[in-house]
C-alpha positions in Angstrom: -41.3 -60.0 31.8 -38.9 -60.9 29.2 -35.6 -62.7 29.2 -34.0 -60.2 26.8 -31.4 -57.9 28.3 -31.0 -55.8 25.3 -33.1 -52.6 25.1 -33.4 -51.8 21.4 -34.8 -48.5 20.1 -36.5 -48.4 17.0 -35.7 -45.2 14.7 -37.1 -42.2 16.5 -38.4 -44.2 19.6 -38.6 -42.3 22.8 -35.9 -43.8 25.1 -37.9 -42.6 28.1 -40.8 -44.8 26.9 -38.4 -47.9 26.4 -37.1 -47.2 30.0 -40.6 -47.1 31.4 -41.1 -50.4 29.8 -37.9 -51.7 31.1 -39.0 -50.6 34.6 -42.3 -52.5 34.4 -40.3 -55.6 33.4 -38.1 -55.0 36.4 -41.0 -54.7 38.7 -42.7 -57.9 37.3 -39.3 -59.5 38.2 -39.6 -58.1 41.6 -42.9 -59.6 42.2 -41.6 -62.9 41.0 -38.8 -62.7 43.8 -41.2 -61.7 46.2 -43.3 -64.8 45.4 -40.2 -66.9 45.9 -39.6 -65.2 49.3 -43.1 -65.7 50.4 -42.9 -69.3 49.5 -39.9 -69.9 51.9 -39.1 -72.2 53.4 -41.8 -75.0 52.4 -43.3 -74.0 49.2 -40.3 -73.5 46.9 -40.9 -73.6 43.1 -37.7 -74.7 41.9 -38.6 -73.6 38.2 -39.4 -70.2 39.3 -36.2 -70.0 41.1 -34.0 -71.1 38.1 -36.0 -68.7 35.8 -35.2 -65.7 38.1 -31.6 -66.7 38.5 -31.3 -66.7 34.5 -33.2 -63.6 34.2 -31.9 -61.2 37.0 -28.4 -60.4 36.1 -28.8 -60.0 32.5 -31.9 -57.7 32.8 -30.5 -55.4 36.0 -27.2 -55.0 33.8 -29.1 -54.3 30.3 -31.4 -51.8 31.8 -28.4 -50.0 34.0 -26.3 -49.9 30.7 -29.1 -48.2 28.9 -29.8 -45.9 31.6 -25.9 -44.8 32.0 -25.4 -44.9 28.3 -28.4 -43.3 27.0 -30.9 -41.8 29.7 -28.7 -40.3 32.1 -26.5 -38.0 29.4 -29.9 -36.9 28.1 -31.0 -36.1 31.5 -27.9 -34.4 32.3 -28.0 -32.2 29.0 -31.5 -31.4 29.5 -31.2 -30.4 33.3 -27.6 -28.8 32.8 -28.9 -25.8 34.7 -29.6 -27.9 37.8 -26.6 -27.8 40.0 -27.7 -31.0 41.7 -28.2 -33.3 38.6 -24.8 -34.5 38.5 -24.8 -35.6 42.3 -28.2 -37.3 41.7 -27.0 -39.1 38.5 -23.8 -40.3 40.1 -25.6 -41.7 43.1 -28.1 -43.5 40.9 -24.8 -44.9 39.1 -23.4 -46.1 42.5 -26.8 -47.6 43.3 -26.3 -49.8 40.0 -23.1 -50.8 40.9 -24.5 -51.9 44.3 -27.6 -53.7 42.8 -25.5 -55.4 40.0 -23.3 -56.9 42.8 -26.2 -58.0 45.0 -28.0 -59.4 41.8 -24.8 -61.8 41.4 -25.0 -63.1 45.0 -28.7 -63.6 44.5 -28.5 -65.3 41.4 -26.1 -67.9 42.9 -28.6 -68.3 45.8 -31.6 -68.6 43.7 -29.6 -71.2 41.3 -28.9 -73.2 44.5 -32.5 -73.0 45.5 -33.7 -74.1 42.1 -31.2 -76.9 42.1 -32.4 -78.3 45.3 -29.2 -77.8 47.3 -29.9 -78.8 50.9 -27.1 -76.6 52.2 -28.9 -73.3 51.5 -29.5 -70.9 54.4 -33.2 -70.5 53.7 -33.6 -67.6 56.2 -30.5 -65.8 54.5 -31.9 -66.2 51.1 -35.4 -64.7 52.2 -33.4 -61.8 53.7 -31.4 -61.3 50.4 -34.5 -61.5 48.3 -36.3 -58.9 50.3 -33.4 -56.7 50.5 -33.0 -56.8 46.8 -36.6 -56.3 45.5 -37.3 -53.7 48.2 -34.2 -51.7 47.0 -35.0 -52.2 43.3 -38.5 -50.9 43.9 -37.4 -47.9 45.7 -34.7 -47.0 43.0 -37.3 -47.5 40.1 -39.8 -45.4 42.2 -37.3 -42.5 42.5 -36.3 -42.6 38.8 -39.9 -42.8 37.7 -41.5 -40.3 40.1 -38.7 -37.9 40.6 -36.1 -37.9 37.6 -38.1 -38.7 34.7 -40.9 -36.2 35.0 -38.7 -33.5 36.2 -36.4 -34.0 33.1 -39.4 -33.6 30.7 -37.1 -35.5 28.3 -39.4 -35.9 25.3 -37.3 -33.8 23.0 -37.3 -34.7 19.3 -33.6 -34.2 18.6 -32.6 -36.4 21.6 -34.9 -39.3 20.8 -33.0 -39.6 17.5 -29.5 -39.8 16.4 -26.9 -41.5 18.7 -29.6 -43.3 21.0 -31.4 -44.8 17.8 -30.7 -48.3 17.5 -28.6 -48.7 20.7 -28.3 -52.2 21.8 -27.3 -52.8 25.4 -25.9 -56.2 26.2 
């Protein structure tokens, strides 16, 4: 897992390969969040909480921007004959919005845990953590298992051009 929220494509690099790597990084973060949830209430590792708080928002926003700016348009173009693709991509965009809002709240809770704030409701934080990482895992599983293979996006003309060198902040 990296702290770098920017997905950078080398000239000619396949955006789907970059997204699959980003998904792996997100799943590693989900594993760290699950470790934190499992450590509650008595085994809190403050350093892990602070690291997760710093990594969470930038990673989620960066991957979502990359998907929405690069990957989703590729999928929409590639699957333009599928009448449901717009509905699916719109639903995923809505999930992105929800996930980002949830990540902001979770970041605050993790920061409070990591700072040793005694006013933190441990039960609520555990519920937040589990809700977030379970939703993220389901979202990534859907994209990985249903959307990406269905689109068969590895199209040389799409992997180059405007997607090349794209930076997401």
